C-alpha positions as CSV (number, residue, x, y, z in Angstrom):
1,X,0.0,0.0,0.0
2,X,1.2,3.4,-0.9
3,X,2.1,5.4,2.3
4,X,3.6,8.7,3.4
5,X,5.3,9.6,6.6
6,X,7.0,12.6,8.2
7,X,10.7,12.4,8.4
8,X,10.9,13.9,11.9
9,X,8.5,11.3,13.2
10,X,10.9,8.4,12.3
11,X,12.9,9.0,15.4
12,X,10.0,9.5,17.8
13,X,7.8,6.5,16.9
14,X,10.0,4.3,19.1
15,X,7.7,2.7,21.7
16,X,8.1,2.0,25.4
17,X,8.0,-1.8,25.0
18,X,9.2,-4.0,27.9
19,X,11.9,-6.6,27.3
20,X,9.8,-9.7,27.5
21,X,8.1,-11.3,24.5
22,X,4.6,-9.9,23.8
23,X,2.0,-11.0,21.3
24,X,-0.6,-9.1,19.3
25,X,-3.5,-11.3,17.9
26,X,-4.9,-10.3,14.5
27,X,-7.6,-11.4,12.2
28,X,-7.8,-11.3,8.4
29,X,-10.7,-9.1,7.3
30,X,-13.3,-11.5,5.9
31,X,-13.2,-11.4,2.1
32,X,-10.1,-9.3,2.2
33,X,-6.3,-9.7,2.7
34,X,-5.8,-7.2,5.5
35,X,-4.5,-8.0,9.0
36,X,-6.7,-6.3,11.6
37,X,-5.5,-5.6,15.2
38,X,-7.5,-4.1,18.0
39,X,-6.4,-0.8,19.7
40,X,-7.6,1.5,22.4
41,X,-6.7,5.3,22.4
42,X,-6.6,7.1,25.7
43,X,-8.8,4.4,27.2
44,X,-11.4,4.5,24.4
45,X,-12.2,1.8,21.9
46,X,-11.6,-0.7,20.7
47,X,-10.6,0.6,17.3
48,X,-9.7,-1.4,14.2
49,X,-6.2,-0.9,12.9
50,X,-4.7,-2.4,9.8
51,X,-1.2,-3.9,10.5
52,X,0.6,-3.2,7.3
53,X,4.3,-4.0,6.6
54,X,4.2,-1.6,3.7
55,X,3.0,1.3,5.7
56,X,5.4,4.3,5.9
57,X,4.0,5.4,9.2
58,X,1.0,5.1,11.6
59,X,-2.2,6.9,10.6
60,X,-5.5,7.5,12.4
61,X,-8.8,8.5,10.9
62,X,-9.9,12.1,11.0
63,X,-13.2,11.0,12.5
64,X,-11.6,9.4,15.5
65,X,-9.3,12.4,16.0
66,X,-12.3,14.7,16.0
67,X,-14.4,12.5,18.3
68,X,-11.6,12.2,20.9
69,X,-10.6,15.9,20.5
70,X,-6.9,15.0,20.0
71,X,-4.7,18.0,19.4
72,X,-1.9,18.2,16.8
73,X,-0.2,20.4,14.2
74,X,0.9,20.4,10.6
75,X,4.3,19.1,9.3
76,X,5.7,18.8,5.8
77,X,5.4,15.3,4.3
78,X,8.4,13.3,3.1
79,X,7.5,10.5,0.6
80,X,9.2,7.4,2.1
81,X,8.3,5.4,-1.0
82,X,9.4,7.9,-3.7
83,X,11.3,5.3,-5.7
84,X,8.4,2.9,-5.5
85,X,5.6,5.3,-6.4
86,X,4.8,7.8,-9.1
87,X,2.8,9.9,-6.7
88,X,4.4,13.2,-5.9
89,X,4.0,14.4,-2.3
90,X,6.4,17.3,-2.3
91,X,4.9,20.4,-0.8
92,X,2.2,18.5,1.0
93,X,1.6,18.9,4.7
94,X,0.0,16.4,7.1
95,X,-1.8,16.9,10.4
96,X,0.1,15.1,13.2
97,X,-1.4,14.4,16.6
98,X,0.0,13.1,19.8
99,X,-1.8,10.2,21.5
100,X,-1.2,10.1,25.3
101,X,-1.8,6.4,25.6
102,X,-2.2,3.9,22.7
103,X,-2.6,0.2,23.4
104,X,-2.5,-2.4,20.7
105,X,-3.0,-6.0,21.9
106,X,-1.0,-5.9,25.2
107,X,1.5,-3.4,23.9
108,X,1.4,0.1,25.5
109,X,2.7,3.2,23.9
110,X,2.9,6.7,25.4
111,X,3.1,10.0,23.6
112,X,2.7,8.3,20.3
113,X,2.8,10.6,17.2
114,X,0.4,9.6,14.4
115,X,-0.8,11.1,11.1
116,X,-4.4,12.1,10.4
117,X,-5.8,10.5,7.3
118,X,-9.2,10.2,5.6
119,X,-9.3,6.5,6.1
120,X,-10.5,4.2,3.3
121,X,-13.2,1.7,4.3
122,X,-14.0,-1.9,3.4
123,X,-17.6,-3.3,3.4
124,X,-18.7,-4.6,6.7
125,X,-15.8,-3.4,8.8
126,X,-14.9,0.1,9.9
127,X,-11.2,0.9,9.6
128,X,-9.9,3.5,12.1
129,X,-6.2,3.5,11.5
130,X,-3.0,1.8,10.1
131,X,0.1,0.8,11.9
132,X,3.3,-0.3,10.2
133,X,6.0,-2.8,10.9
134,X,8.6,-0.2,11.7
135,X,6.5,1.4,14.4
136,X,7.9,-1.3,16.7
137,X,11.5,-0.2,16.2
138,X,14.3,-1.8,18.2
139,X,12.4,-5.0,18.4
140,X,12.1,-8.3,16.5
141,X,8.7,-8.4,14.9
142,X,7.4,-11.8,13.8
143,X,4.2,-12.1,11.8
144,X,2.8,-15.7,11.8
145,X,-0.2,-16.0,9.4
146,X,-0.9,-19.6,10.7
147,X,-1.3,-18.7,14.4
148,X,-2.6,-15.1,13.5
149,X,-0.2,-13.5,15.9
150,X,2.4,-10.7,15.8
151,X,5.2,-11.5,18.3
152,X,7.5,-8.8,19.6
153,X,10.8,-9.5,21.4
154,X,14.3,-8.3,22.0
155,X,15.7,-11.3,20.1
156,X,17.9,-10.9,17.0
157,X,17.9,-12.9,13.8
158,X,21.1,-14.9,13.1
159,X,23.0,-13.4,10.2
160,X,23.4,-16.8,8.4
161,X,19.7,-17.5,8.4
162,X,18.3,-14.2,7.4
163,X,18.3,-11.7,4.5
164,X,20.0,-8.3,4.8
165,X,17.4,-5.7,4.2
166,X,16.8,-1.9,4.3
167,X,14.4,0.1,6.4
168,X,13.5,3.5,4.8
169,X,10.0,3.7,6.1
170,X,9.3,0.6,4.0
171,X,10.8,-2.9,4.4
172,X,13.0,-3.7,1.4
173,X,14.9,-6.8,0.4
174,X,16.7,-7.9,-2.8
175,X,15.2,-10.8,-4.7
176,X,16.5,-12.7,-7.8
177,X,14.2,-12.7,-10.8
178,X,15.3,-13.5,-14.4
179,X,18.8,-13.9,-13.1
180,X,18.8,-10.2,-12.0
181,X,19.0,-8.8,-8.4
182,X,16.0,-6.5,-7.9
183,X,14.8,-4.5,-4.9
184,X,11.4,-5.5,-3.5
185,X,9.1,-4.2,-0.8
186,X,7.4,-6.6,1.6
187,X,3.8,-5.3,1.7
188,X,1.2,-7.1,3.6
189,X,-1.3,-4.4,2.7
190,X,-1.1,-5.5,-1.0
191,X,-3.3,-8.4,-2.2
192,X,-0.7,-9.4,-4.8
193,X,1.6,-12.4,-4.9
194,X,4.6,-10.8,-6.6
195,X,4.0,-7.7,-8.6
196,X,6.5,-6.2,-11.1
197,X,6.5,-2.8,-12.8
198,X,4.8,-3.0,-16.2
199,X,7.9,-1.5,-17.7
200,X,9.6,-4.8,-17.0
201,X,7.2,-6.7,-19.3
202,X,9.8,-7.4,-22.0
203,X,12.4,-8.7,-19.5
204,X,10.6,-12.1,-19.1
205,X,10.0,-15.2,-21.2
206,X,6.4,-16.2,-20.8
207,X,4.5,-19.5,-20.4
208,X,1.3,-17.4,-20.3
209,X,1.4,-14.0,-21.9
210,X,0.3,-11.0,-19.8
211,X,-3.5,-10.5,-19.8
212,X,-5.5,-7.6,-18.3
213,X,-6.9,-8.6,-14.9
214,X,-8.3,-5.5,-13.2
215,X,-8.0,-1.8,-12.4
216,X,-7.1,-0.5,-8.9
217,X,-6.8,2.9,-7.3
218,X,-3.9,4.0,-5.0
219,X,-4.7,7.4,-3.6
220,X,-5.7,9.4,-6.7
221,X,-3.7,7.2,-9.1
222,X,-5.6,4.6,-11.2
223,X,-3.5,1.6,-12.2
224,X,-4.0,-1.5,-14.4
225,X,-3.0,-4.9,-13.2
226,X,-2.0,-7.7,-15.6
227,X,-1.6,-11.4,-14.8
228,X,1.1,-13.6,-16.4
229,X,3.1,-16.7,-15.9
230,X,6.8,-16.4,-16.5
231,X,9.4,-19.1,-17.4
232,X,12.2,-19.4,-14.9
233,X,12.6,-18.9,-11.2
234,X,12.2,-16.2,-8.6
235,X,14.3,-16.5,-5.5
236,X,13.3,-14.8,-2.3
237,X,15.8,-15.6,0.5
238,X,15.9,-19.4,0.7
239,X,12.5,-19.8,-1.1
240,X,12.7,-20.7,-4.8
241,X,9.6,-20.4,-7.0
242,X,9.6,-22.1,-10.4
243,X,7.6,-20.7,-13.3
244,X,5.6,-18.4,-11.0
245,X,2.5,-16.5,-11.8
246,X,3.1,-12.8,-11.4
247,X,1.4,-9.4,-11.7
248,X,2.5,-6.5,-13.8
249,X,1.3,-3.1,-12.6
250,X,1.1,0.2,-14.5
251,X,1.4,3.6,-12.9
252,X,5.1,4.2,-12.9
253,X,6.0,2.0,-10.0
254,X,9.7,1.2,-10.0
255,X,10.1,-1.5,-7.2
256,X,8.8,-5.1,-7.1
257,X,6.0,-5.6,-4.5
258,X,5.6,-8.8,-2.5
259,X,2.1,-9.0,-1.1
260,X,-0.3,-11.0,1.0
261,X,-0.7,-13.9,-1.4
262,X,3.0,-14.7,-1.0
263,X,3.1,-14.1,2.7
264,X,-0.2,-15.9,3.7
265,X,1.5,-19.2,4.4
266,X,4.8,-17.9,5.8
267,X,6.3,-16.6,9.0
268,X,7.9,-13.2,8.3
269,X,10.4,-11.8,10.9
270,X,11.9,-8.3,10.9
271,X,15.0,-7.5,12.9
272,X,15.1,-3.7,12.9
273,X,18.3,-3.4,15.0
274,X,20.4,-5.4,12.6
275,X,18.3,-4.7,9.5
276,X,17.6,-8.4,8.8
277,X,14.6,-10.2,7.5
278,X,13.6,-13.9,7.7
279,X,11.0,-15.6,5.6
280,X,10.0,-19.2,6.4
281,X,7.4,-21.6,5.2
282,X,4.8,-22.2,7.8
């Protein structure tokens, strides 16, 4: 999912999390691919937050901010996904509020900075906010789709059994596709399996040629999604996929996107301290 964050907030989103292991249960929104966690804000709630590894920062609906009379101020926006997205956010400001007490699962935050957003909605479930993987900085974050739990601890991933990654507001790793090393975002908010920029269409040999699948909208940008099956392998960490089905996405995106349909039977771990990622079959 395309996100924005405020550069200054990157250093203050660090939470007051105790040393012991803690777990946050989540549910998958019925008929959708999104992880939903429950939250309380200043003792009120519960509210529905999407947990999204592709989020560039935590956001809260304007409606909740107004209902709870939470105060804030405007800051300039920095596009954390500029290389991944064609959407220009230069010159845009966002309204940032301070939550005295935020509780997600059994995790307590104090003085938590969060961005106001006109939240999109899905049928049958009210969405109040979004929280991203990097909001739990300085901790190991493990997402287990089988047990439907997010586990936080002070453990570290061993270097030999993990992938070196980058954290620039989004979680980025390198994958091998068509014998080329390519940057890719791990994005649980995306329904895709593995999506490539449409501009890479001629880089592959096909078993099934690209066919138009559907249209989608990201913020104010309408995109086309094509389905195809390529000949060859994609390697993501220790996982090798032969002759995979992929998506090709228009709209000027420049980075590969790995979404829910890849992650849904995996255990994904993020070690922010050492900038390492682990992806295991469940």
